[in-house]
C-alpha positions in Angstrom: 0.0 0.0 0.0 2.8 2.4 0.8 4.2 2.0 -2.7 0.8 2.8 -4.2 0.5 6.1 -2.4 4.2 7.0 -3.0 3.5 6.5 -6.7 0.5 8.8 -6.4 2.7 11.6 -4.8 5.3 11.1 -7.5 2.6 11.3 -10.3 1.4 14.6 -8.8 4.9 16.0 -8.6 5.6 15.0 -12.2 2.3 16.5 -13.3 3.3 19.9 -11.8 6.8 19.7 -13.4 5.2 18.9 -16.8 2.8 21.8 -16.3 5.7 24.2 -15.8 7.3 23.0 -19.0 4.0 23.5 -20.9 3.7 27.0 -19.7 7.1 27.9 -21.1 6.2 26.7 -24.6 2.8 28.0 -25.5 0.7 31.2 -25.6 -0.7 32.7 -22.4 -4.2 31.4 -22.8 -3.2 27.9 -23.9 -0.6 27.7 -21.1 -3.1 28.8 -18.5 -5.7 26.2 -19.6 -3.0 23.5 -19.6 -1.8 24.6 -16.1 -5.4 24.5 -14.9 -6.0 21.1 -16.4 -2.9 19.7 -14.8 -3.5 21.1 -11.4 -7.1 19.9 -11.5 -6.0 16.4 -12.5 -3.5 16.3 -9.7 -6.1 17.5 -7.3 -8.7 14.9 -8.4 -6.1 12.1 -8.2 -5.2 13.2 -4.7 -8.9 13.3 -3.7 -9.4 9.8 -5.1 -6.4 8.6 -3.1 -7.8 10.1 0.1 -11.2 8.6 -0.6 -9.6 5.2 -0.9 -7.8 5.7 2.4 -11.1 6.6 4.0 -13.0 3.7 2.6 -10.2 1.3 3.8 -10.5 2.8 7.3 -7.1 4.4 7.4 -8.2 7.9 8.1 -10.9 9.3 10.4 -13.9 11.4 9.7 -12.2 14.5 10.9 -9.4 14.1 8.3 -12.0 13.3 5.6 -14.0 16.4 6.5 -10.9 18.7 6.5 -9.8 17.2 3.1 -13.2 17.9 1.6 -13.3 21.4 3.1 -9.8 22.3 1.7 -10.6 20.6 -1.6 -13.8 22.5 -2.1 -12.2 25.8 -1.4 -9.5 25.0 -4.0 -12.0 23.7 -6.5 -14.2 26.7 -6.2 -11.3 29.1 -6.7 -9.9 27.1 -9.5 -13.3 27.1 -11.3 -13.6 30.9 -10.8 -10.1 31.3 -12.3 -11.0 29.2 -15.4 -14.2 31.2 -15.8 -12.2 34.5 -15.8 -9.8 32.9 -18.3 -12.7 32.0 -20.6 -13.9 35.6 -20.4 -10.4 36.9 -21.2 -10.1 34.5 -24.2 -13.5 35.7 -25.5 -13.2 39.4 -24.9 -9.4 40.0 -24.6 -10.0 42.3 -21.6 -6.9 43.1 -19.5 -9.3 43.2 -16.5 -10.3 39.6 -17.1 -6.7 38.6 -17.5 -5.8 40.3 -14.3 -8.7 38.6 -12.6 -7.6 35.2 -13.9 -4.0 35.8 -12.6 -5.2 36.8 -9.2 -7.6 33.9 -8.9 -5.1 31.4 -10.2 -2.5 32.7 -7.8 -5.0 32.3 -4.9 -6.0 28.8 -6.1 -2.3 27.7 -6.2 -1.9 28.8 -2.6 -5.0 26.7 -1.6 -3.8 23.8 -3.7 -0.4 23.9 -1.9 -2.3 24.1 1.5 -4.5 21.1 0.5 -1.5 19.0 -0.7 0.5 19.8 2.4 -2.4 18.7 4.5 -3.0 15.3 2.7 0.7 14.6 2.1 1.5 12.8 5.4 -1.5 10.5 5.0 -0.6 9.5 1.4 3.1 9.1 2.1 2.6 7.0 5.3 0.3 4.7 3.4 -2.8 5.9 5.2 -1.4 5.8 8.8 -3.3 8.3 10.9 -1.0 11.3 11.6 -1.5 13.1 14.9 
């Protein structure tokens, strides 16, 4: 089991590295969509892993609840950022671009907070962390 969750963490890390590479090689809008897709995929993969740990009885309700709370906050901000990006792509407004950049920045902070919270559970193969 430990190997499975270590692979999960490695996949998320690799996804973020690939995301940075994609950003360097494309237009702003395309790069932003790719970055959003990669962060969302990493988030969903992590939520799936935490869900499995919960179903297998490795984490308590309190951990599940906090994971969901942090995940929802990230997902809502991520979705708002993507909506602002869509408006920017449609209208080309600098205001929408700035809104996207601000929301994406805030979403990345929440994603980091979320990943930092779940990391010990995933790395320890589901062992409850005090």
